[in-house]
Steps between C-alpha positions, in 0.01 A plus 500: 500500500327839489697772331409773744690518829392652829707686753547317826346806666181505291201607709132473412328822604143601571317746723641440848699192398845406374575131455860394433532189286666172595813391316404386150662342195455829314719687747876545471723300729651611829754280674447479877347845508805674353319611187812522279744278321248217468427317176173565321210271579284415800663495840388560854628724774594384849288597801601525863277466807563483872236351731550562871332324791543577872545306825741234374430126500512211748853368483544217250189579294693622194715198412393257225409147598707341225774616264695324226844532341623857468235620742212420264166560671318168516235560767412803710402469865140486618485871583628599155280245322288767322814588300566139398359545144758775445809340653670487160469880492642558850837557662516461879829639633608417855684694770392841368540794734514881510819613677372841608127494548217261577199467728160665506626859486845494340421213264245639253692825424830317441375181331557652156767760584762280667550784745447572867182675614551819703180551697577858607577617146240272334775380268510161329868519416463514123272478196308173478579249226160536335552874462849451357342279233214748449745781428672289235170420328302820558507597130382154390160487672208722596561451874855461635370273777199396706501480879214288630390395847199361677346732756669449836315387810583529867689727736806545276315558172591872488872451567700640206797260511271199533321610183790591270717266294544727197720812534580751224762661726642396838254733675210477253267197509274442202129527572307174476172435322254298712177555305446288187316784326795737548739244348268434206458872429875559507539244225195568285359847575732799436469790749401740220249266343192654657254346745286222358310194617554332165679165496864523396452243224182664373691828475768352275283246319531656154880502510504148641287369212719676244806311626350170393523590131878479479640298789572127482262232623728445801489872578120508466473220753746679729304826475161332558637332814652825624190713434278248675732500801461879523121470488513232769715722723253786464209274592679363807598848620143624456364199693747556784403866521127419518539210743733676747272805508194280563673313782610823664145635485373176656759506782656174381865403545752376247640148526797647691261644761528868404254756367493491119678778314308617192685395185696220667363144476366375831632151424876507559587237241296684236679822593846351471426322173348811348820692578704216350288504185564872470872425519461242222307753290774758553766254385291364213423846365861612551359792701794431731768236539568559870265436788507452878217351702481494879277208599460683832683755713810399692326402824159396376233449766247370250261230619513179298205331670350448154756220447353177633654409836682836547441751782671829574696771323802433279755667726364334813518161326860566397594496870399136504709400801263698723158336488354688798363790298712762675743630234514872425212511253280210611135594519446376854244253368690251285721235657633167380514152648868443432810630326457229236144608426595866470798423278276296270257793470789734424619264226148488354511878456829459312349224286200724421738767368686238294165420340458863399851510352421181310195678359724784376745258341216319328368824357845599375546156346168528316612804298688400184743754356623554140835328567314174569556517875260602772483809716637282781797400285571868440461610862716485811290484815652520848277391788633531851510646849740690723472262794620142515318321780218730609522411867877558515509812277826369353679674213630184333336227294253751361220330305578592140369357176554595137253415226512543124775476244593868488500491121754218498727641771392260781542122506194380690376182665782500756579509869804726529690417820750736662735382774553856628258790554438653158404861446151556361639799309688257274162395364424866428824532303416191294147611422599857418754366252225283353296816447788662313624719786883507495572458873807345656390535863193595696450576869724265695559268203809523280370270229213277382369179653719223366324215329170677438547483126597134517 
């Protein structure tokens, strides 16, 4: 083992660049992000992420096809099939609800606060769970938290409550980053670093090479993989910036039938995966341990015609029991042959988003940490919505999924059934405790979700 040790907050610096390092063998331990009282030696911190999607699901599309003794996940249903390779890393709880707030408007602001949204006062009823965790860990990382979102589309895209799941105070939503370049610069380019077109990795190359002289072989491999991922992110962001600008100049449309926005990939899957890779980079570098990502605003009108066999906007499809093309935000052009056909298209949009989440889980699983586990093992990911059945707008049976081991605090690979409606805020209590936050209650919950730890 090398004799020299590095601080967990070591940063490589160059003109216009500051690159935090991933967790390495040569760094002191930190247990679950607490940073004290841990034994010497390599260990990894826990990360927490919340992924929100709008418009609910077609009823019945969230239950596994087959389970075994103790609720063991044996086979997911056809709509959740993209997540099948990760079923051993999942927990699917049933009968989850939010007692005070749900829906397109009240749901996003209260999903992470466990409160009740007051439209007149623009008040979410509390501080969101991610920000509670960020306050606990703010001295441990460069950024207390990251708030990510894709750019909204449609009539409701400028609605504040539909675009806010993270709140630093009951009346103060956190601003969201929608441009990949802005997220990248927050992590790797300090505000005082000076303007430069130089690549981040080129700017810190000398310091990066010097590290190789005293770290272990495992650390060298870990650093090479990490540095290459940063270069790849830069290249993808630069390509998206060039391509979206070219398409706008040519009068072309994106695959969701809108005018391209410079800096945002015109291909929606590329856009979403680029944002997810930025989240992985933030967790891998320990730039932050807390992140939220809105996969769309709370009443998304995005066209998903790029999915084979799908027509219409997401929200219109969610009202699948009306196939006439006359719901509140239908375009007056699209209609469907039957309720069954429209429901199937709606479910395909859900399956497409499952495929993107599977991509994120695969990326997290590919990053090996000093404790021998993966970034997925050391993360707790919540993926869910604030509507049950999209057509009914119901507040119960909210689609909710947990992924990752939470640094050993979550027993995964299970279908967790609840006979009675169970408060979503109980999950927040459990995950906050897993992050080292000493909470007894949160929002409407007076304790953690029973059975989550096994």
